[in-house]
TIFIKOL-558702 format. One record per residue (C-alpha): chain; residue in three letters; x, y, z. Coordinates in nm, 3 decimals, decimal comma. Each point is the difference from the previous one (the first is absolute). Layout:
! TIFIKOL-558702
SITE   c     r        xx        yy        zz
SITE   A   ALA         X         Y         Z
...
! end
This chain:
! TIFIKOL-558702
SITE   c     r        xx        yy        zz
SITE   A   MET    -0,889    13,338    -4,694
SITE   A   THR    -0,153     0,015     0,340
SITE   A   ASN    -0,040    -0,320     0,200
SITE   A   ARG    -0,337    -0,059     0,153
SITE   A   PRO    -0,033    -0,093     0,363
SITE   A   PRO    -0,018    -0,372     0,070
SITE   A   GLU    -0,335    -0,169     0,028
SITE   A   PRO    -0,102    -0,158     0,326
SITE   A   ASN     0,185    -0,326     0,077
SITE   A   GLN     0,262     0,093    -0,259
SITE   A   SER     0,368     0,069     0,076
SITE   A   PRO     0,164     0,330    -0,097
SITE   A   THR     0,217    -0,186    -0,251
SITE   A   GLY    -0,300    -0,110    -0,203
SITE   A   GLY     0,015    -0,370     0,102
SITE   A   PRO    -0,263    -0,181     0,192
SITE   A   GLY    -0,049     0,117     0,355
SITE   A   PRO     0,004    -0,219     0,307
SITE   A   LEU    -0,307    -0,218     0,054
SITE   A   THR    -0,235     0,076     0,281
SITE   A   PRO    -0,073    -0,266     0,263
SITE   A   ASN    -0,335    -0,076    -0,174
SITE   A   GLN     0,135    -0,133    -0,324
SITE   A   ASN    -0,333    -0,133    -0,123
SITE   A   ASP    -0,167     0,339     0,011
SITE   A   PRO    -0,011     0,116    -0,360
SITE   A   SER    -0,016     0,365     0,107
SITE   A   HIS     0,358    -0,018     0,131
SITE   A   GLN     0,154    -0,156    -0,307
SITE   A   THR     0,175     0,181    -0,275
SITE   A   ASP    -0,220     0,090    -0,292
SITE   A   PRO     0,116    -0,224    -0,280
SITE   A   LEU    -0,132     0,245    -0,253
SITE   A   ALA     0,205     0,296     0,129
SITE   A   PRO     0,306     0,081    -0,210
SITE   A   THR     0,346    -0,031     0,152
SITE   A   PRO     0,170     0,348     0,063
SITE   A   SER     0,328    -0,144    -0,118
SITE   A   SER    -0,141    -0,043    -0,351
SITE   A   PRO     0,201     0,208    -0,243
SITE   A   HIS    -0,320     0,103    -0,175
SITE   A   ALA    -0,171     0,131     0,305
SITE   A   GLY    -0,132     0,349    -0,058
SITE   A   PRO     0,034     0,300     0,226
SITE   A   ALA    -0,177    -0,060     0,324
SITE   A   THR    -0,239     0,262     0,114
SITE   A   PRO    -0,080     0,003     0,365
SITE   A   PRO    -0,361    -0,104     0,009
SITE   A   SER    -0,241     0,203     0,191
SITE   A   ALA    -0,183    -0,141     0,297
SITE   A   PRO    -0,323    -0,065    -0,187
SITE   A   ALA     0,187    -0,180    -0,277
SITE   A   THR     0,194    -0,214     0,243
SITE   A   LEU    -0,319    -0,087     0,183
SITE   A   ALA    -0,166    -0,094    -0,327
SITE   A   ASN     0,288    -0,226    -0,097
SITE   A   LEU    -0,007    -0,168     0,337
SITE   A   GLN    -0,374    -0,046    -0,032
SITE   A   ALA     0,040    -0,157    -0,341
SITE   A   ILE     0,273    -0,230     0,131
SITE   A   LEU    -0,220    -0,115     0,283
SITE   A   GLU    -0,291    -0,059    -0,235
SITE   A   THR     0,221    -0,213    -0,221
SITE   A   ARG     0,150    -0,202     0,285
SITE   A   SER    -0,320    -0,066     0,188
SITE   A   PHE    -0,226    -0,013    -0,306
SITE   A   GLY    -0,229     0,229     0,183
SITE   A   LYS    -0,087     0,362    -0,039
SITE   A   ILE     0,076     0,283     0,242
SITE   A   GLN    -0,251     0,277    -0,007
SITE   A   PRO     0,171     0,339    -0,049
SITE   A   GLU    -0,039     0,278     0,247
SITE   A   PRO    -0,302     0,213    -0,059
SITE   A   ALA     0,206     0,313    -0,035
SITE   A   GLN     0,250    -0,141    -0,246
SITE   A   ALA    -0,066    -0,202    -0,314
SITE   A   ALA     0,234    -0,279    -0,101
SITE   A   PRO     0,189     0,043    -0,322
SITE   A   GLN    -0,084    -0,216    -0,292
SITE   A   ALA     0,146    -0,347     0,027
SITE   A   GLY     0,273    -0,086    -0,240
SITE   A   LYS     0,148     0,355    -0,007
SITE   A   ARG     0,283     0,132     0,209
SITE   A   ALA    -0,050     0,303     0,219
SITE   A   ALA     0,126     0,332    -0,126
SITE   A   ALA     0,167     0,268     0,207
SITE   A   PRO    -0,185     0,317     0,066
SITE   A   GLY     0,017     0,233    -0,290
SITE   A   THR     0,122    -0,268    -0,248
SITE   A   ALA    -0,191    -0,197    -0,261
SITE   A   PRO    -0,058    -0,358     0,092
SITE   A   THR     0,205    -0,250    -0,189
SITE   A   PRO    -0,192    -0,304    -0,120
SITE   A   ALA     0,118    -0,321     0,158
SITE   A   ARG     0,149    -0,265    -0,214
SITE   A   ARG    -0,121    -0,352     0,012
SITE   A   VAL     0,255    -0,249     0,129
SITE   A   ALA     0,014    -0,347    -0,142
SITE   A   HIS    -0,056    -0,268     0,261
SITE   A   PRO     0,256    -0,276    -0,011
SITE   A   ALA    -0,098    -0,361     0,045
SITE   A   THR    -0,039    -0,110     0,357
SITE   A   PRO     0,306    -0,190     0,119
SITE   A   THR    -0,061    -0,373     0,039
SITE   A   THR     0,265    -0,048     0,269
SITE   A   PRO    -0,138    -0,253     0,248
SITE   A   THR    -0,048     0,123     0,352
SITE   A   THR     0,000    -0,178     0,328
SITE   A   ARG    -0,336    -0,033     0,171
SITE   A   GLY    -0,033     0,278     0,261
SITE   A   ALA     0,288     0,210    -0,137
SITE   A   VAL    -0,053     0,350    -0,137
SITE   A   PRO     0,064     0,012    -0,375
SITE   A   ALA     0,288     0,228    -0,103
SITE   A   GLU    -0,089     0,336    -0,151
SITE   A   PRO     0,067    -0,013    -0,373
SITE   A   SER     0,228     0,262    -0,149
SITE   A   TRP    -0,150     0,196    -0,280
SITE   A   PRO     0,212     0,146    -0,277
SITE   A   ALA     0,011     0,370    -0,037
SITE   A   SER    -0,167     0,161    -0,295
SITE   A   SER     0,119     0,313    -0,169
SITE   A   THR    -0,353     0,117    -0,034
SITE   A   ASP    -0,097    -0,020     0,365
SITE   A   TYR     0,003     0,348     0,151
SITE   A   ALA    -0,238    -0,076     0,282
SITE   A   PRO    -0,112    -0,314     0,179
SITE   A   ALA    -0,279    -0,162    -0,198
SITE   A   VAL    -0,284    -0,179     0,168
SITE   A   ALA    -0,117    -0,333    -0,142
SITE   A   GLN    -0,363     0,020    -0,076
SITE   A   PRO    -0,229    -0,286    -0,102
SITE   A   ALA    -0,086    -0,015    -0,368
SITE   A   PRO    -0,299     0,211    -0,080
SITE   A   ALA    -0,320    -0,193    -0,055
SITE   A   THR    -0,102    -0,063    -0,357
SITE   A   PRO    -0,270     0,245    -0,098
SITE   A   PRO    -0,333    -0,162    -0,066
SITE   A   ASP    -0,094    -0,075    -0,357
SITE   A   PRO    -0,248     0,267    -0,106
SITE   A   THR    -0,157    -0,239    -0,254
SITE   A   PRO    -0,309    -0,158     0,161
SITE   A   ARG    -0,018    -0,377    -0,026
SITE   A   PRO    -0,318    -0,203     0,032
SITE   A   THR    -0,030    -0,209     0,307
SITE   A   PRO     0,020    -0,369    -0,096
SITE   A   PRO    -0,309    -0,197     0,091
SITE   A   ALA     0,023    -0,229     0,294
SITE   A   GLU     0,088    -0,350    -0,101
SITE   A   VAL    -0,252    -0,268     0,086
SITE   A   PRO     0,178    -0,324     0,080
SITE   A   VAL    -0,100    -0,301    -0,204
SITE   A   TRP    -0,064    -0,295     0,221
SITE   A   PRO    -0,030    -0,364    -0,114
SITE   A   ALA    -0,339    -0,115    -0,116
SITE   A   SER    -0,228    -0,063     0,293
SITE   A   ARG    -0,254    -0,280     0,023
SITE   A   ASN    -0,357     0,096     0,059
SITE   A   GLU    -0,095    -0,179     0,318
SITE   A   VAL    -0,361    -0,031    -0,117
SITE   A   THR     0,022    -0,106    -0,363
SITE   A   GLY     0,351    -0,150     0,013
SITE   A   HIS     0,115     0,188    -0,316
SITE   A   GLN     0,328     0,185    -0,041
SITE   A   MET    -0,068     0,376     0,013
SITE   A   PRO     0,310     0,200    -0,104
SITE   A   VAL     0,054     0,360     0,113
SITE   A   HIS     0,110     0,218    -0,292
SITE   A   SER     0,222     0,308     0,011
SITE   A   SER     0,162     0,232    -0,249
SITE   A   THR     0,346    -0,045     0,154
SITE   A   ARG     0,182    -0,284     0,156
SITE   A   PRO     0,227     0,096     0,291
SITE   A   ALA     0,269    -0,210     0,156
SITE   A   ARG    -0,110    -0,311     0,182
SITE   A   SER    -0,094     0,051     0,358
SITE   A   SER    -0,012    -0,239     0,289
SITE   A   VAL    -0,328     0,152     0,116
SITE   A   ARG    -0,294    -0,219    -0,094
SITE   A   PRO    -0,351     0,134    -0,057
SITE   A   ARG    -0,233    -0,020     0,286
SITE   A   ARG    -0,296    -0,228    -0,056
SITE   A   GLU    -0,319     0,074     0,179
SITE   A   ARG    -0,343    -0,150    -0,016
SITE   A   HIS    -0,276     0,244     0,063
SITE   A   ARG    -0,308    -0,154     0,149
SITE   A   THR    -0,300     0,216    -0,071
SITE   A   PRO    -0,370    -0,078     0,020
SITE   A   ASP    -0,025    -0,016    -0,383
SITE   A   LYS     0,277    -0,260    -0,020
SITE   A   VAL     0,260     0,209    -0,180
SITE   A   GLY     0,286    -0,212    -0,128
SITE   A   ALA     0,371     0,013     0,065
SITE   A   THR     0,188     0,331     0,001
SITE   A   ILE     0,373     0,035    -0,074
SITE   A   ALA     0,162     0,312     0,149
SITE   A   VAL     0,307     0,107    -0,200
SITE   A   PRO     0,213     0,270     0,174
SITE   A   GLY     0,137     0,296    -0,194
SITE   A   GLY    -0,287     0,116    -0,215
SITE   A   ALA     0,005     0,301    -0,231
SITE   A   LEU    -0,050     0,238     0,293
SITE   A   GLY     0,199    -0,201     0,253
SITE   A   GLN    -0,315    -0,167     0,130
SITE   A   PRO    -0,062    -0,379     0,005
SITE   A   LEU    -0,167    -0,127    -0,316
SITE   A   ASP    -0,294    -0,230     0,074
SITE   A   ILE    -0,127    -0,236    -0,271
SITE   A   THR    -0,325    -0,173     0,088
SITE   A   TRP    -0,182    -0,275    -0,186
SITE   A   ALA    -0,358    -0,092     0,057
SITE   A   ALA    -0,040    -0,326     0,182
SITE   A   ALA    -0,190    -0,298    -0,131
SITE   A   PRO    -0,353    -0,032     0,134
SITE   A   ASP    -0,004    -0,154     0,341
SITE   A   GLN    -0,151    -0,343    -0,046
SITE   A   GLY    -0,062    -0,032     0,370
SITE   A   THR    -0,238     0,293     0,005
SITE   A   LYS    -0,228    -0,145    -0,266
SITE   A   LYS    -0,291    -0,208     0,104
SITE   A   LYS     0,056    -0,361    -0,093
SITE   A   ARG    -0,261    -0,131    -0,241
SITE   A   ARG    -0,176    -0,313     0,104
SITE   A   THR    -0,002    -0,280    -0,254
SITE   A   PRO    -0,352    -0,118    -0,080
SITE   A   LEU    -0,094    -0,346     0,120
SITE   A   GLY    -0,084    -0,111    -0,351
SITE   A   ALA     0,347     0,090    -0,123
SITE   A   ILE     0,158    -0,197     0,285
SITE   A   VAL    -0,212    -0,306    -0,077
SITE   A   ALA     0,067     0,025    -0,373
SITE   A   GLY     0,373     0,037     0,057
SITE   A   THR     0,013    -0,297     0,236
SITE   A   LEU    -0,203    -0,214    -0,238
SITE   A   GLY     0,223     0,097    -0,289
SITE   A   GLU     0,313    -0,095     0,192
SITE   A   LEU    -0,153    -0,335     0,093
SITE   A   LEU    -0,096    -0,070    -0,360
SITE   A   ILE     0,349     0,087    -0,122
SITE   A   THR     0,152    -0,227     0,263
SITE   A   LEU    -0,240    -0,281    -0,089
SITE   A   GLY     0,079     0,043    -0,368
SITE   A   CYS     0,373    -0,029     0,068
SITE   A   VAL    -0,055    -0,314     0,208
SITE   A   LEU    -0,218    -0,155    -0,267
SITE   A   ALA     0,256     0,081    -0,270
SITE   A   LEU     0,272    -0,168     0,203
SITE   A   PHE    -0,221    -0,300     0,067
SITE   A   VAL    -0,095    -0,042    -0,366
SITE   A   GLY     0,363     0,030    -0,104
SITE   A   TRP     0,095    -0,267     0,249
SITE   A   GLU    -0,288    -0,229    -0,101
SITE   A   VAL     0,045     0,029    -0,374
SITE   A   VAL     0,375     0,016    -0,032
SITE   A   TRP     0,185    -0,108     0,308
SITE   A   SER    -0,224    -0,293     0,096
SITE   A   SER     0,063    -0,168    -0,336
SITE   A   VAL     0,374     0,057     0,029
SITE   A   ALA     0,005    -0,145     0,350
SITE   A   THR    -0,214    -0,300    -0,098
SITE   A   LYS     0,211    -0,116    -0,292
SITE   A   PRO     0,248    -0,190     0,223
SITE   A   LEU    -0,293    -0,179     0,166
SITE   A   GLN    -0,129    -0,122    -0,337
SITE   A   ASN     0,341    -0,137    -0,092
SITE   A   LEU     0,024    -0,175     0,335
SITE   A   ALA    -0,341    -0,162    -0,049
SITE   A   ILE     0,099    -0,139    -0,342
SITE   A   ALA     0,318    -0,141     0,151
SITE   A   GLN    -0,207    -0,174     0,269
SITE   A   VAL    -0,223    -0,157    -0,266
SITE   A   HIS     0,302    -0,133    -0,186
SITE   A   ASP     0,146    -0,138     0,322
SITE   A   ARG    -0,305    -0,214     0,083
SITE   A   PRO     0,061    -0,375     0,026
SITE   A   GLY    -0,079    -0,171    -0,330
SITE   A   TYR     0,037     0,316    -0,205
SITE   A   ILE     0,118    -0,072    -0,355
SITE   A   ALA     0,176     0,270    -0,198
SITE   A   PRO    -0,118     0,054    -0,356
SITE   A   ALA     0,187    -0,222    -0,247
SITE   A   SER     0,183     0,137    -0,300
SITE   A   GLY     0,015    -0,123    -0,352
SITE   A   LYS    -0,321    -0,160    -0,124
SITE   A   TYR    -0,353     0,117     0,078
SITE   A   ALA    -0,212    -0,197     0,242
SITE   A   PRO    -0,310    -0,170    -0,142
SITE   A   GLU    -0,339     0,159     0,070
SITE   A   TYR    -0,269    -0,198     0,184
SITE   A   GLN    -0,375     0,043     0,008
SITE   A   PRO    -0,164     0,176     0,294
SITE   A   ASP    -0,221    -0,291     0,101
SITE   A   THR     0,314    -0,195     0,088
SITE   A   ALA     0,148     0,275     0,219
SITE   A   PRO     0,191    -0,130     0,303
SITE   A   THR    -0,130     0,052     0,351
SITE   A   ASP     0,331    -0,022     0,192
SITE   A   VAL     0,085     0,365    -0,034
SITE   A   GLY     0,032     0,049     0,374
SITE   A   SER    -0,130     0,276     0,225
SITE   A   ALA     0,126     0,255     0,252
SITE   A   LYS    -0,094     0,157     0,327
SITE   A   VAL    -0,149     0,347     0,014
SITE   A   GLY     0,266     0,257    -0,086
SITE   A   LYS     0,233    -0,260    -0,155
SITE   A   THR     0,089    -0,034    -0,366
SITE   A   TRP    -0,003    -0,315    -0,214
SITE   A   LEU    -0,084     0,119    -0,358
SITE   A   SER     0,099     0,282    -0,240
SITE   A   LEU    -0,169     0,180    -0,290
SITE   A   HIS     0,143     0,076    -0,350
SITE   A   VAL    -0,166     0,247    -0,243
SITE   A   PRO     0,179     0,020    -0,339
SITE   A   ARG    -0,202     0,314    -0,089
SITE   A   TRP     0,173     0,182     0,290
SITE   A   GLY     0,342    -0,131    -0,095
SITE   A   TYR     0,166    -0,340    -0,011
SITE   A   SER     0,192     0,084     0,313
SITE   A   TYR    -0,316     0,065     0,201
SITE   A   ASN    -0,026    -0,255     0,283
SITE   A   VAL    -0,174     0,075     0,336
SITE   A   ALA    -0,053    -0,242     0,287
SITE   A   ILE    -0,350    -0,106     0,111
SITE   A   ALA    -0,075    -0,029     0,372
SITE   A   GLU    -0,300    -0,148     0,180
SITE   A   GLY    -0,251     0,264     0,113
SITE   A   THR    -0,076     0,357    -0,094
SITE   A   ASP     0,095     0,175     0,323
SITE   A   LYS     0,124     0,347    -0,076
SITE   A   ALA     0,274     0,024     0,263
SITE   A   THR     0,148    -0,350    -0,027
SITE   A   VAL    -0,049    -0,072    -0,372
SITE   A   LEU    -0,105     0,286    -0,226
SITE   A   ASP     0,219     0,273     0,158
SITE   A   LYS     0,303    -0,225    -0,047
SITE   A   GLY    -0,038     0,012    -0,376
SITE   A   LEU    -0,150    -0,350    -0,027
SITE   A   ILE    -0,305    -0,134    -0,183
SITE   A   GLY    -0,259    -0,140     0,241
SITE   A   HIS    -0,219    -0,305    -0,052
SITE   A   TYR    -0,359     0,036     0,122
SITE   A   ILE    -0,046    -0,246     0,279
SITE   A   GLY    -0,287    -0,239    -0,082
SITE   A   THR     0,040     0,011    -0,374
SITE   A   GLN     0,137    -0,293    -0,209
SITE   A   ASN     0,368    -0,082    -0,034
SITE   A   VAL     0,187     0,036    -0,324
SITE   A   GLY    -0,099    -0,258    -0,267
SITE   A   GLN    -0,322    -0,108     0,177
SITE   A   LEU    -0,357     0,037    -0,126
SITE   A   GLY    -0,141     0,327     0,119
SITE   A   ASN     0,149     0,345     0,046
SITE   A   PHE     0,364     0,064     0,098
SITE   A   ALA    -0,045     0,369     0,122
SITE   A   LEU     0,294     0,235     0,063
SITE   A   ALA     0,037     0,362     0,127
SITE   A   ALA     0,287     0,254     0,004
SITE   A   HIS     0,078     0,370     0,010
SITE   A   ARG    -0,028     0,207    -0,315
SITE   A   ILE     0,208     0,282     0,145
SITE   A   THR     0,241     0,016     0,297
SITE   A   TYR     0,180    -0,289     0,167
SITE   A   GLY     0,157    -0,144    -0,312
SITE   A   GLU    -0,308     0,048    -0,226
SITE   A   PRO    -0,038    -0,364    -0,111
SITE   A   PHE    -0,316     0,077    -0,203
SITE   A   ALA     0,100     0,350    -0,117
SITE   A   LYS    -0,053    -0,089    -0,372
SITE   A   ILE    -0,318    -0,202     0,037
SITE   A   GLN    -0,191     0,220    -0,246
SITE   A   GLN     0,249    -0,091    -0,274
SITE   A   LEU    -0,126    -0,357    -0,007
SITE   A   ARG    -0,209    -0,102    -0,297
SITE   A   ASP    -0,194    -0,311    -0,088
SITE   A   GLY     0,238    -0,280    -0,097
SITE   A   ASP     0,290     0,116     0,221
SITE   A   LEU     0,158    -0,276     0,206
SITE   A   LEU     0,012    -0,024     0,381
SITE   A   ILE     0,248    -0,268     0,116
SITE   A   VAL     0,011    -0,140     0,356
SITE   A   GLU     0,319    -0,184     0,101
SITE   A   SER     0,010    -0,260     0,280
SITE   A   ASP     0,280    -0,222     0,122
SITE   A   LYS    -0,032    -0,245    -0,292
SITE   A   TYR    -0,254     0,138    -0,250
SITE   A   TYR    -0,108     0,290    -0,216
SITE   A   PHE    -0,372     0,084    -0,026
SITE   A   VAL    -0,087     0,217    -0,303
SITE   A   TYR    -0,322     0,216    -0,003
SITE   A   LYS    -0,136     0,226    -0,274
SITE   A   VAL    -0,185     0,328     0,064
SITE   A   TYR    -0,356     0,004    -0,126
SITE   A   ALA    -0,178     0,286     0,189
SITE   A   GLU     0,051     0,325     0,196
SITE   A   LYS    -0,245     0,193     0,214
SITE   A   ILE    -0,018     0,290     0,249
SITE   A   VAL    -0,216    -0,070     0,304
SITE   A   ALA    -0,074     0,140     0,342
SITE   A   PRO     0,234    -0,079     0,289
SITE   A   THR    -0,274    -0,204     0,166
SITE   A   ASP    -0,072    -0,217    -0,303
SITE   A   MET     0,132    -0,337     0,117
SITE   A   ALA    -0,182    -0,196    -0,272
SITE   A   VAL     0,298     0,043    -0,227
SITE   A   ILE     0,200    -0,258     0,202
SITE   A   TRP    -0,269    -0,265     0,032
SITE   A   PRO     0,087    -0,344    -0,148
SITE   A   VAL    -0,231     0,096    -0,284
SITE   A   PRO    -0,008     0,382    -0,011
SITE   A   TYR    -0,347     0,144     0,065
SITE   A   GLN    -0,151    -0,347     0,030
SITE   A   ALA    -0,049    -0,097     0,356
SITE   A   ASN     0,001    -0,374     0,087
SITE   A   ALA     0,088    -0,089    -0,360
SITE   A   VAL     0,225    -0,302    -0,061
SITE   A   PRO     0,324     0,119    -0,162
SITE   A   THR     0,100    -0,161    -0,326
SITE   A   ARG     0,290     0,227    -0,090
SITE   A   ARG     0,334     0,077     0,160
SITE   A   LEU     0,004     0,381     0,038
SITE   A   ILE     0,239     0,267     0,127
SITE   A   THR    -0,115     0,346     0,121
SITE   A   LEU     0,215     0,310     0,055
SITE   A   THR    -0,143     0,281     0,216
SITE   A   THR     0,147     0,344     0,082
SITE   A   CYS    -0,098     0,357     0,078
SITE   A   HIS    -0,151     0,233    -0,257
SITE   A   PRO     0,073     0,271    -0,104
SITE   A   ARG     0,373    -0,013     0,038
SITE   A   TYR     0,036     0,272     0,268
SITE   A   ALA    -0,325    -0,077     0,182
SITE   A   SER    -0,195    -0,297     0,125
SITE   A   THR    -0,360     0,085    -0,078
SITE   A   SER    -0,034    -0,307    -0,226
SITE   A   ARG     0,163    -0,331    -0,085
SITE   A   TYR     0,151    -0,104    -0,330
SITE   A   ILE    -0,062    -0,368    -0,084
SITE   A   VAL     0,175    -0,226    -0,255
SITE   A   TRP    -0,108    -0,364    -0,064
SITE   A   GLY     0,204    -0,276    -0,162
SITE   A   ASP    -0,071    -0,360    -0,104
SITE   A   MET     0,255    -0,284     0,031
SITE   A   GLN     0,148    -0,116    -0,333
SITE   A   TYR     0,262    -0,265     0,092
SITE   A   TRP     0,268    -0,094     0,248
SITE   A   THR     0,358    -0,135    -0,033
SITE   A   LYS     0,265    -0,171     0,203
SITE   A   LYS     0,308     0,205     0,076
SITE   A   SER     0,215    -0,312    -0,004
SITE   A   GLU    -0,085    -0,067    -0,363
SITE   A   GLY     0,121     0,328    -0,142
SITE   A   LYS    -0,047     0,372    -0,006
SITE   A   LEU    -0,330     0,173    -0,058
SITE   A   GLN    -0,028     0,149    -0,345
SITE   A   ALA    -0,240     0,278     0,118
SITE   A   LEU     0,272     0,141     0,230
SITE   A   THR     0,261     0,014    -0,279
SITE   A   PRO     0,034     0,336    -0,179
SITE   A   PRO    -0,085    -0,020    -0,372
SITE   A   GLY     0,357     0,076    -0,103
SITE   A   LYS     0,134    -0,296     0,203
SITE   A   GLN    -0,250    -0,267    -0,098
! end
């Protein structure tokens, strides 16, 4: 077995040679892949020829520097991975040496790492050069190129119509922080909003454009005809007037009567509080006296003041409304009172005792006047007496017909021989185009101190 000459930077004993001053230069370090000559399995060493030695050195340099040294033009480099053969001998294929794991011994910063010792292999007959793994050959099977993925962006809002306009795609890639670029194209034909989505099918931005709504500002404003303006204004005025009238009627018909009821009760209380007033007696009935003996001391009152009251059993035994002097609308009638025509006779006297009151609104004292029939009783109460009249006629007349309240109706300058009572009110009920008239004739009178009046006692309590 012939020993081969030592490699550069290797001692004659086969151990590592002394380091050169430039320890970091990989070209001066011992080849870790070269087998150790002291290995018992080392084969016979053949002195390499000059070209083989140069090729090995070139391969070592290529491995250390990860570069490539171009061979001389006159001499081709041997195939990498094979050891050089001596002239006249067949080349021996180089064996592959297993690479041990890299030592994990920690090193000090700036220090040169120690050269690892590589175990000898019985199959290494020549220094092997570590070559990078050959590249994987390309797959001969052709594969179709996948289509470019179009990113799916959140639904965008059309800036013209305000609707959500989603952008559809066949695939949905991972979410991206890039947001679509919104642009508004202003063109002479008023094109609507355009949404530019990057990453189209061909790598170009995808523009989606919606037609804009017609520009209202470009249209010529139509002038409203004058007749339409006048008709619209008149219609609004009529509607407003109708609402006002409805509110007024509601107040007149409903609320005025509700508000006047306390005034009627107050007026009755004032009549009962007059000096000399006698409350109706209980128990026996008072005797009835003839009309021609009617008393004359019934008293009187100033204009707007009360001193009498009226009972109408047909309208209910609880009906009792105060009578005030005068027929003024504001001070008498609108307070829910019955007014006495100034200038007509007093109660119980010969002539005509004429009264007036509202049929609707403000307490409605004469609201049921059309229910009266001939023979119904009209009873006037004073401080001390009751005067009982009986209805004998009804009539509808014009508002200007004042003959109905003469001492003798429709007979001017006639001497009265009867003691009459006249009730006047508006007709029809919700208008005042006419007057509704009711006449009554006195039947008898009684003294309140002598007992209660039988006509004011309900039939079940007589």
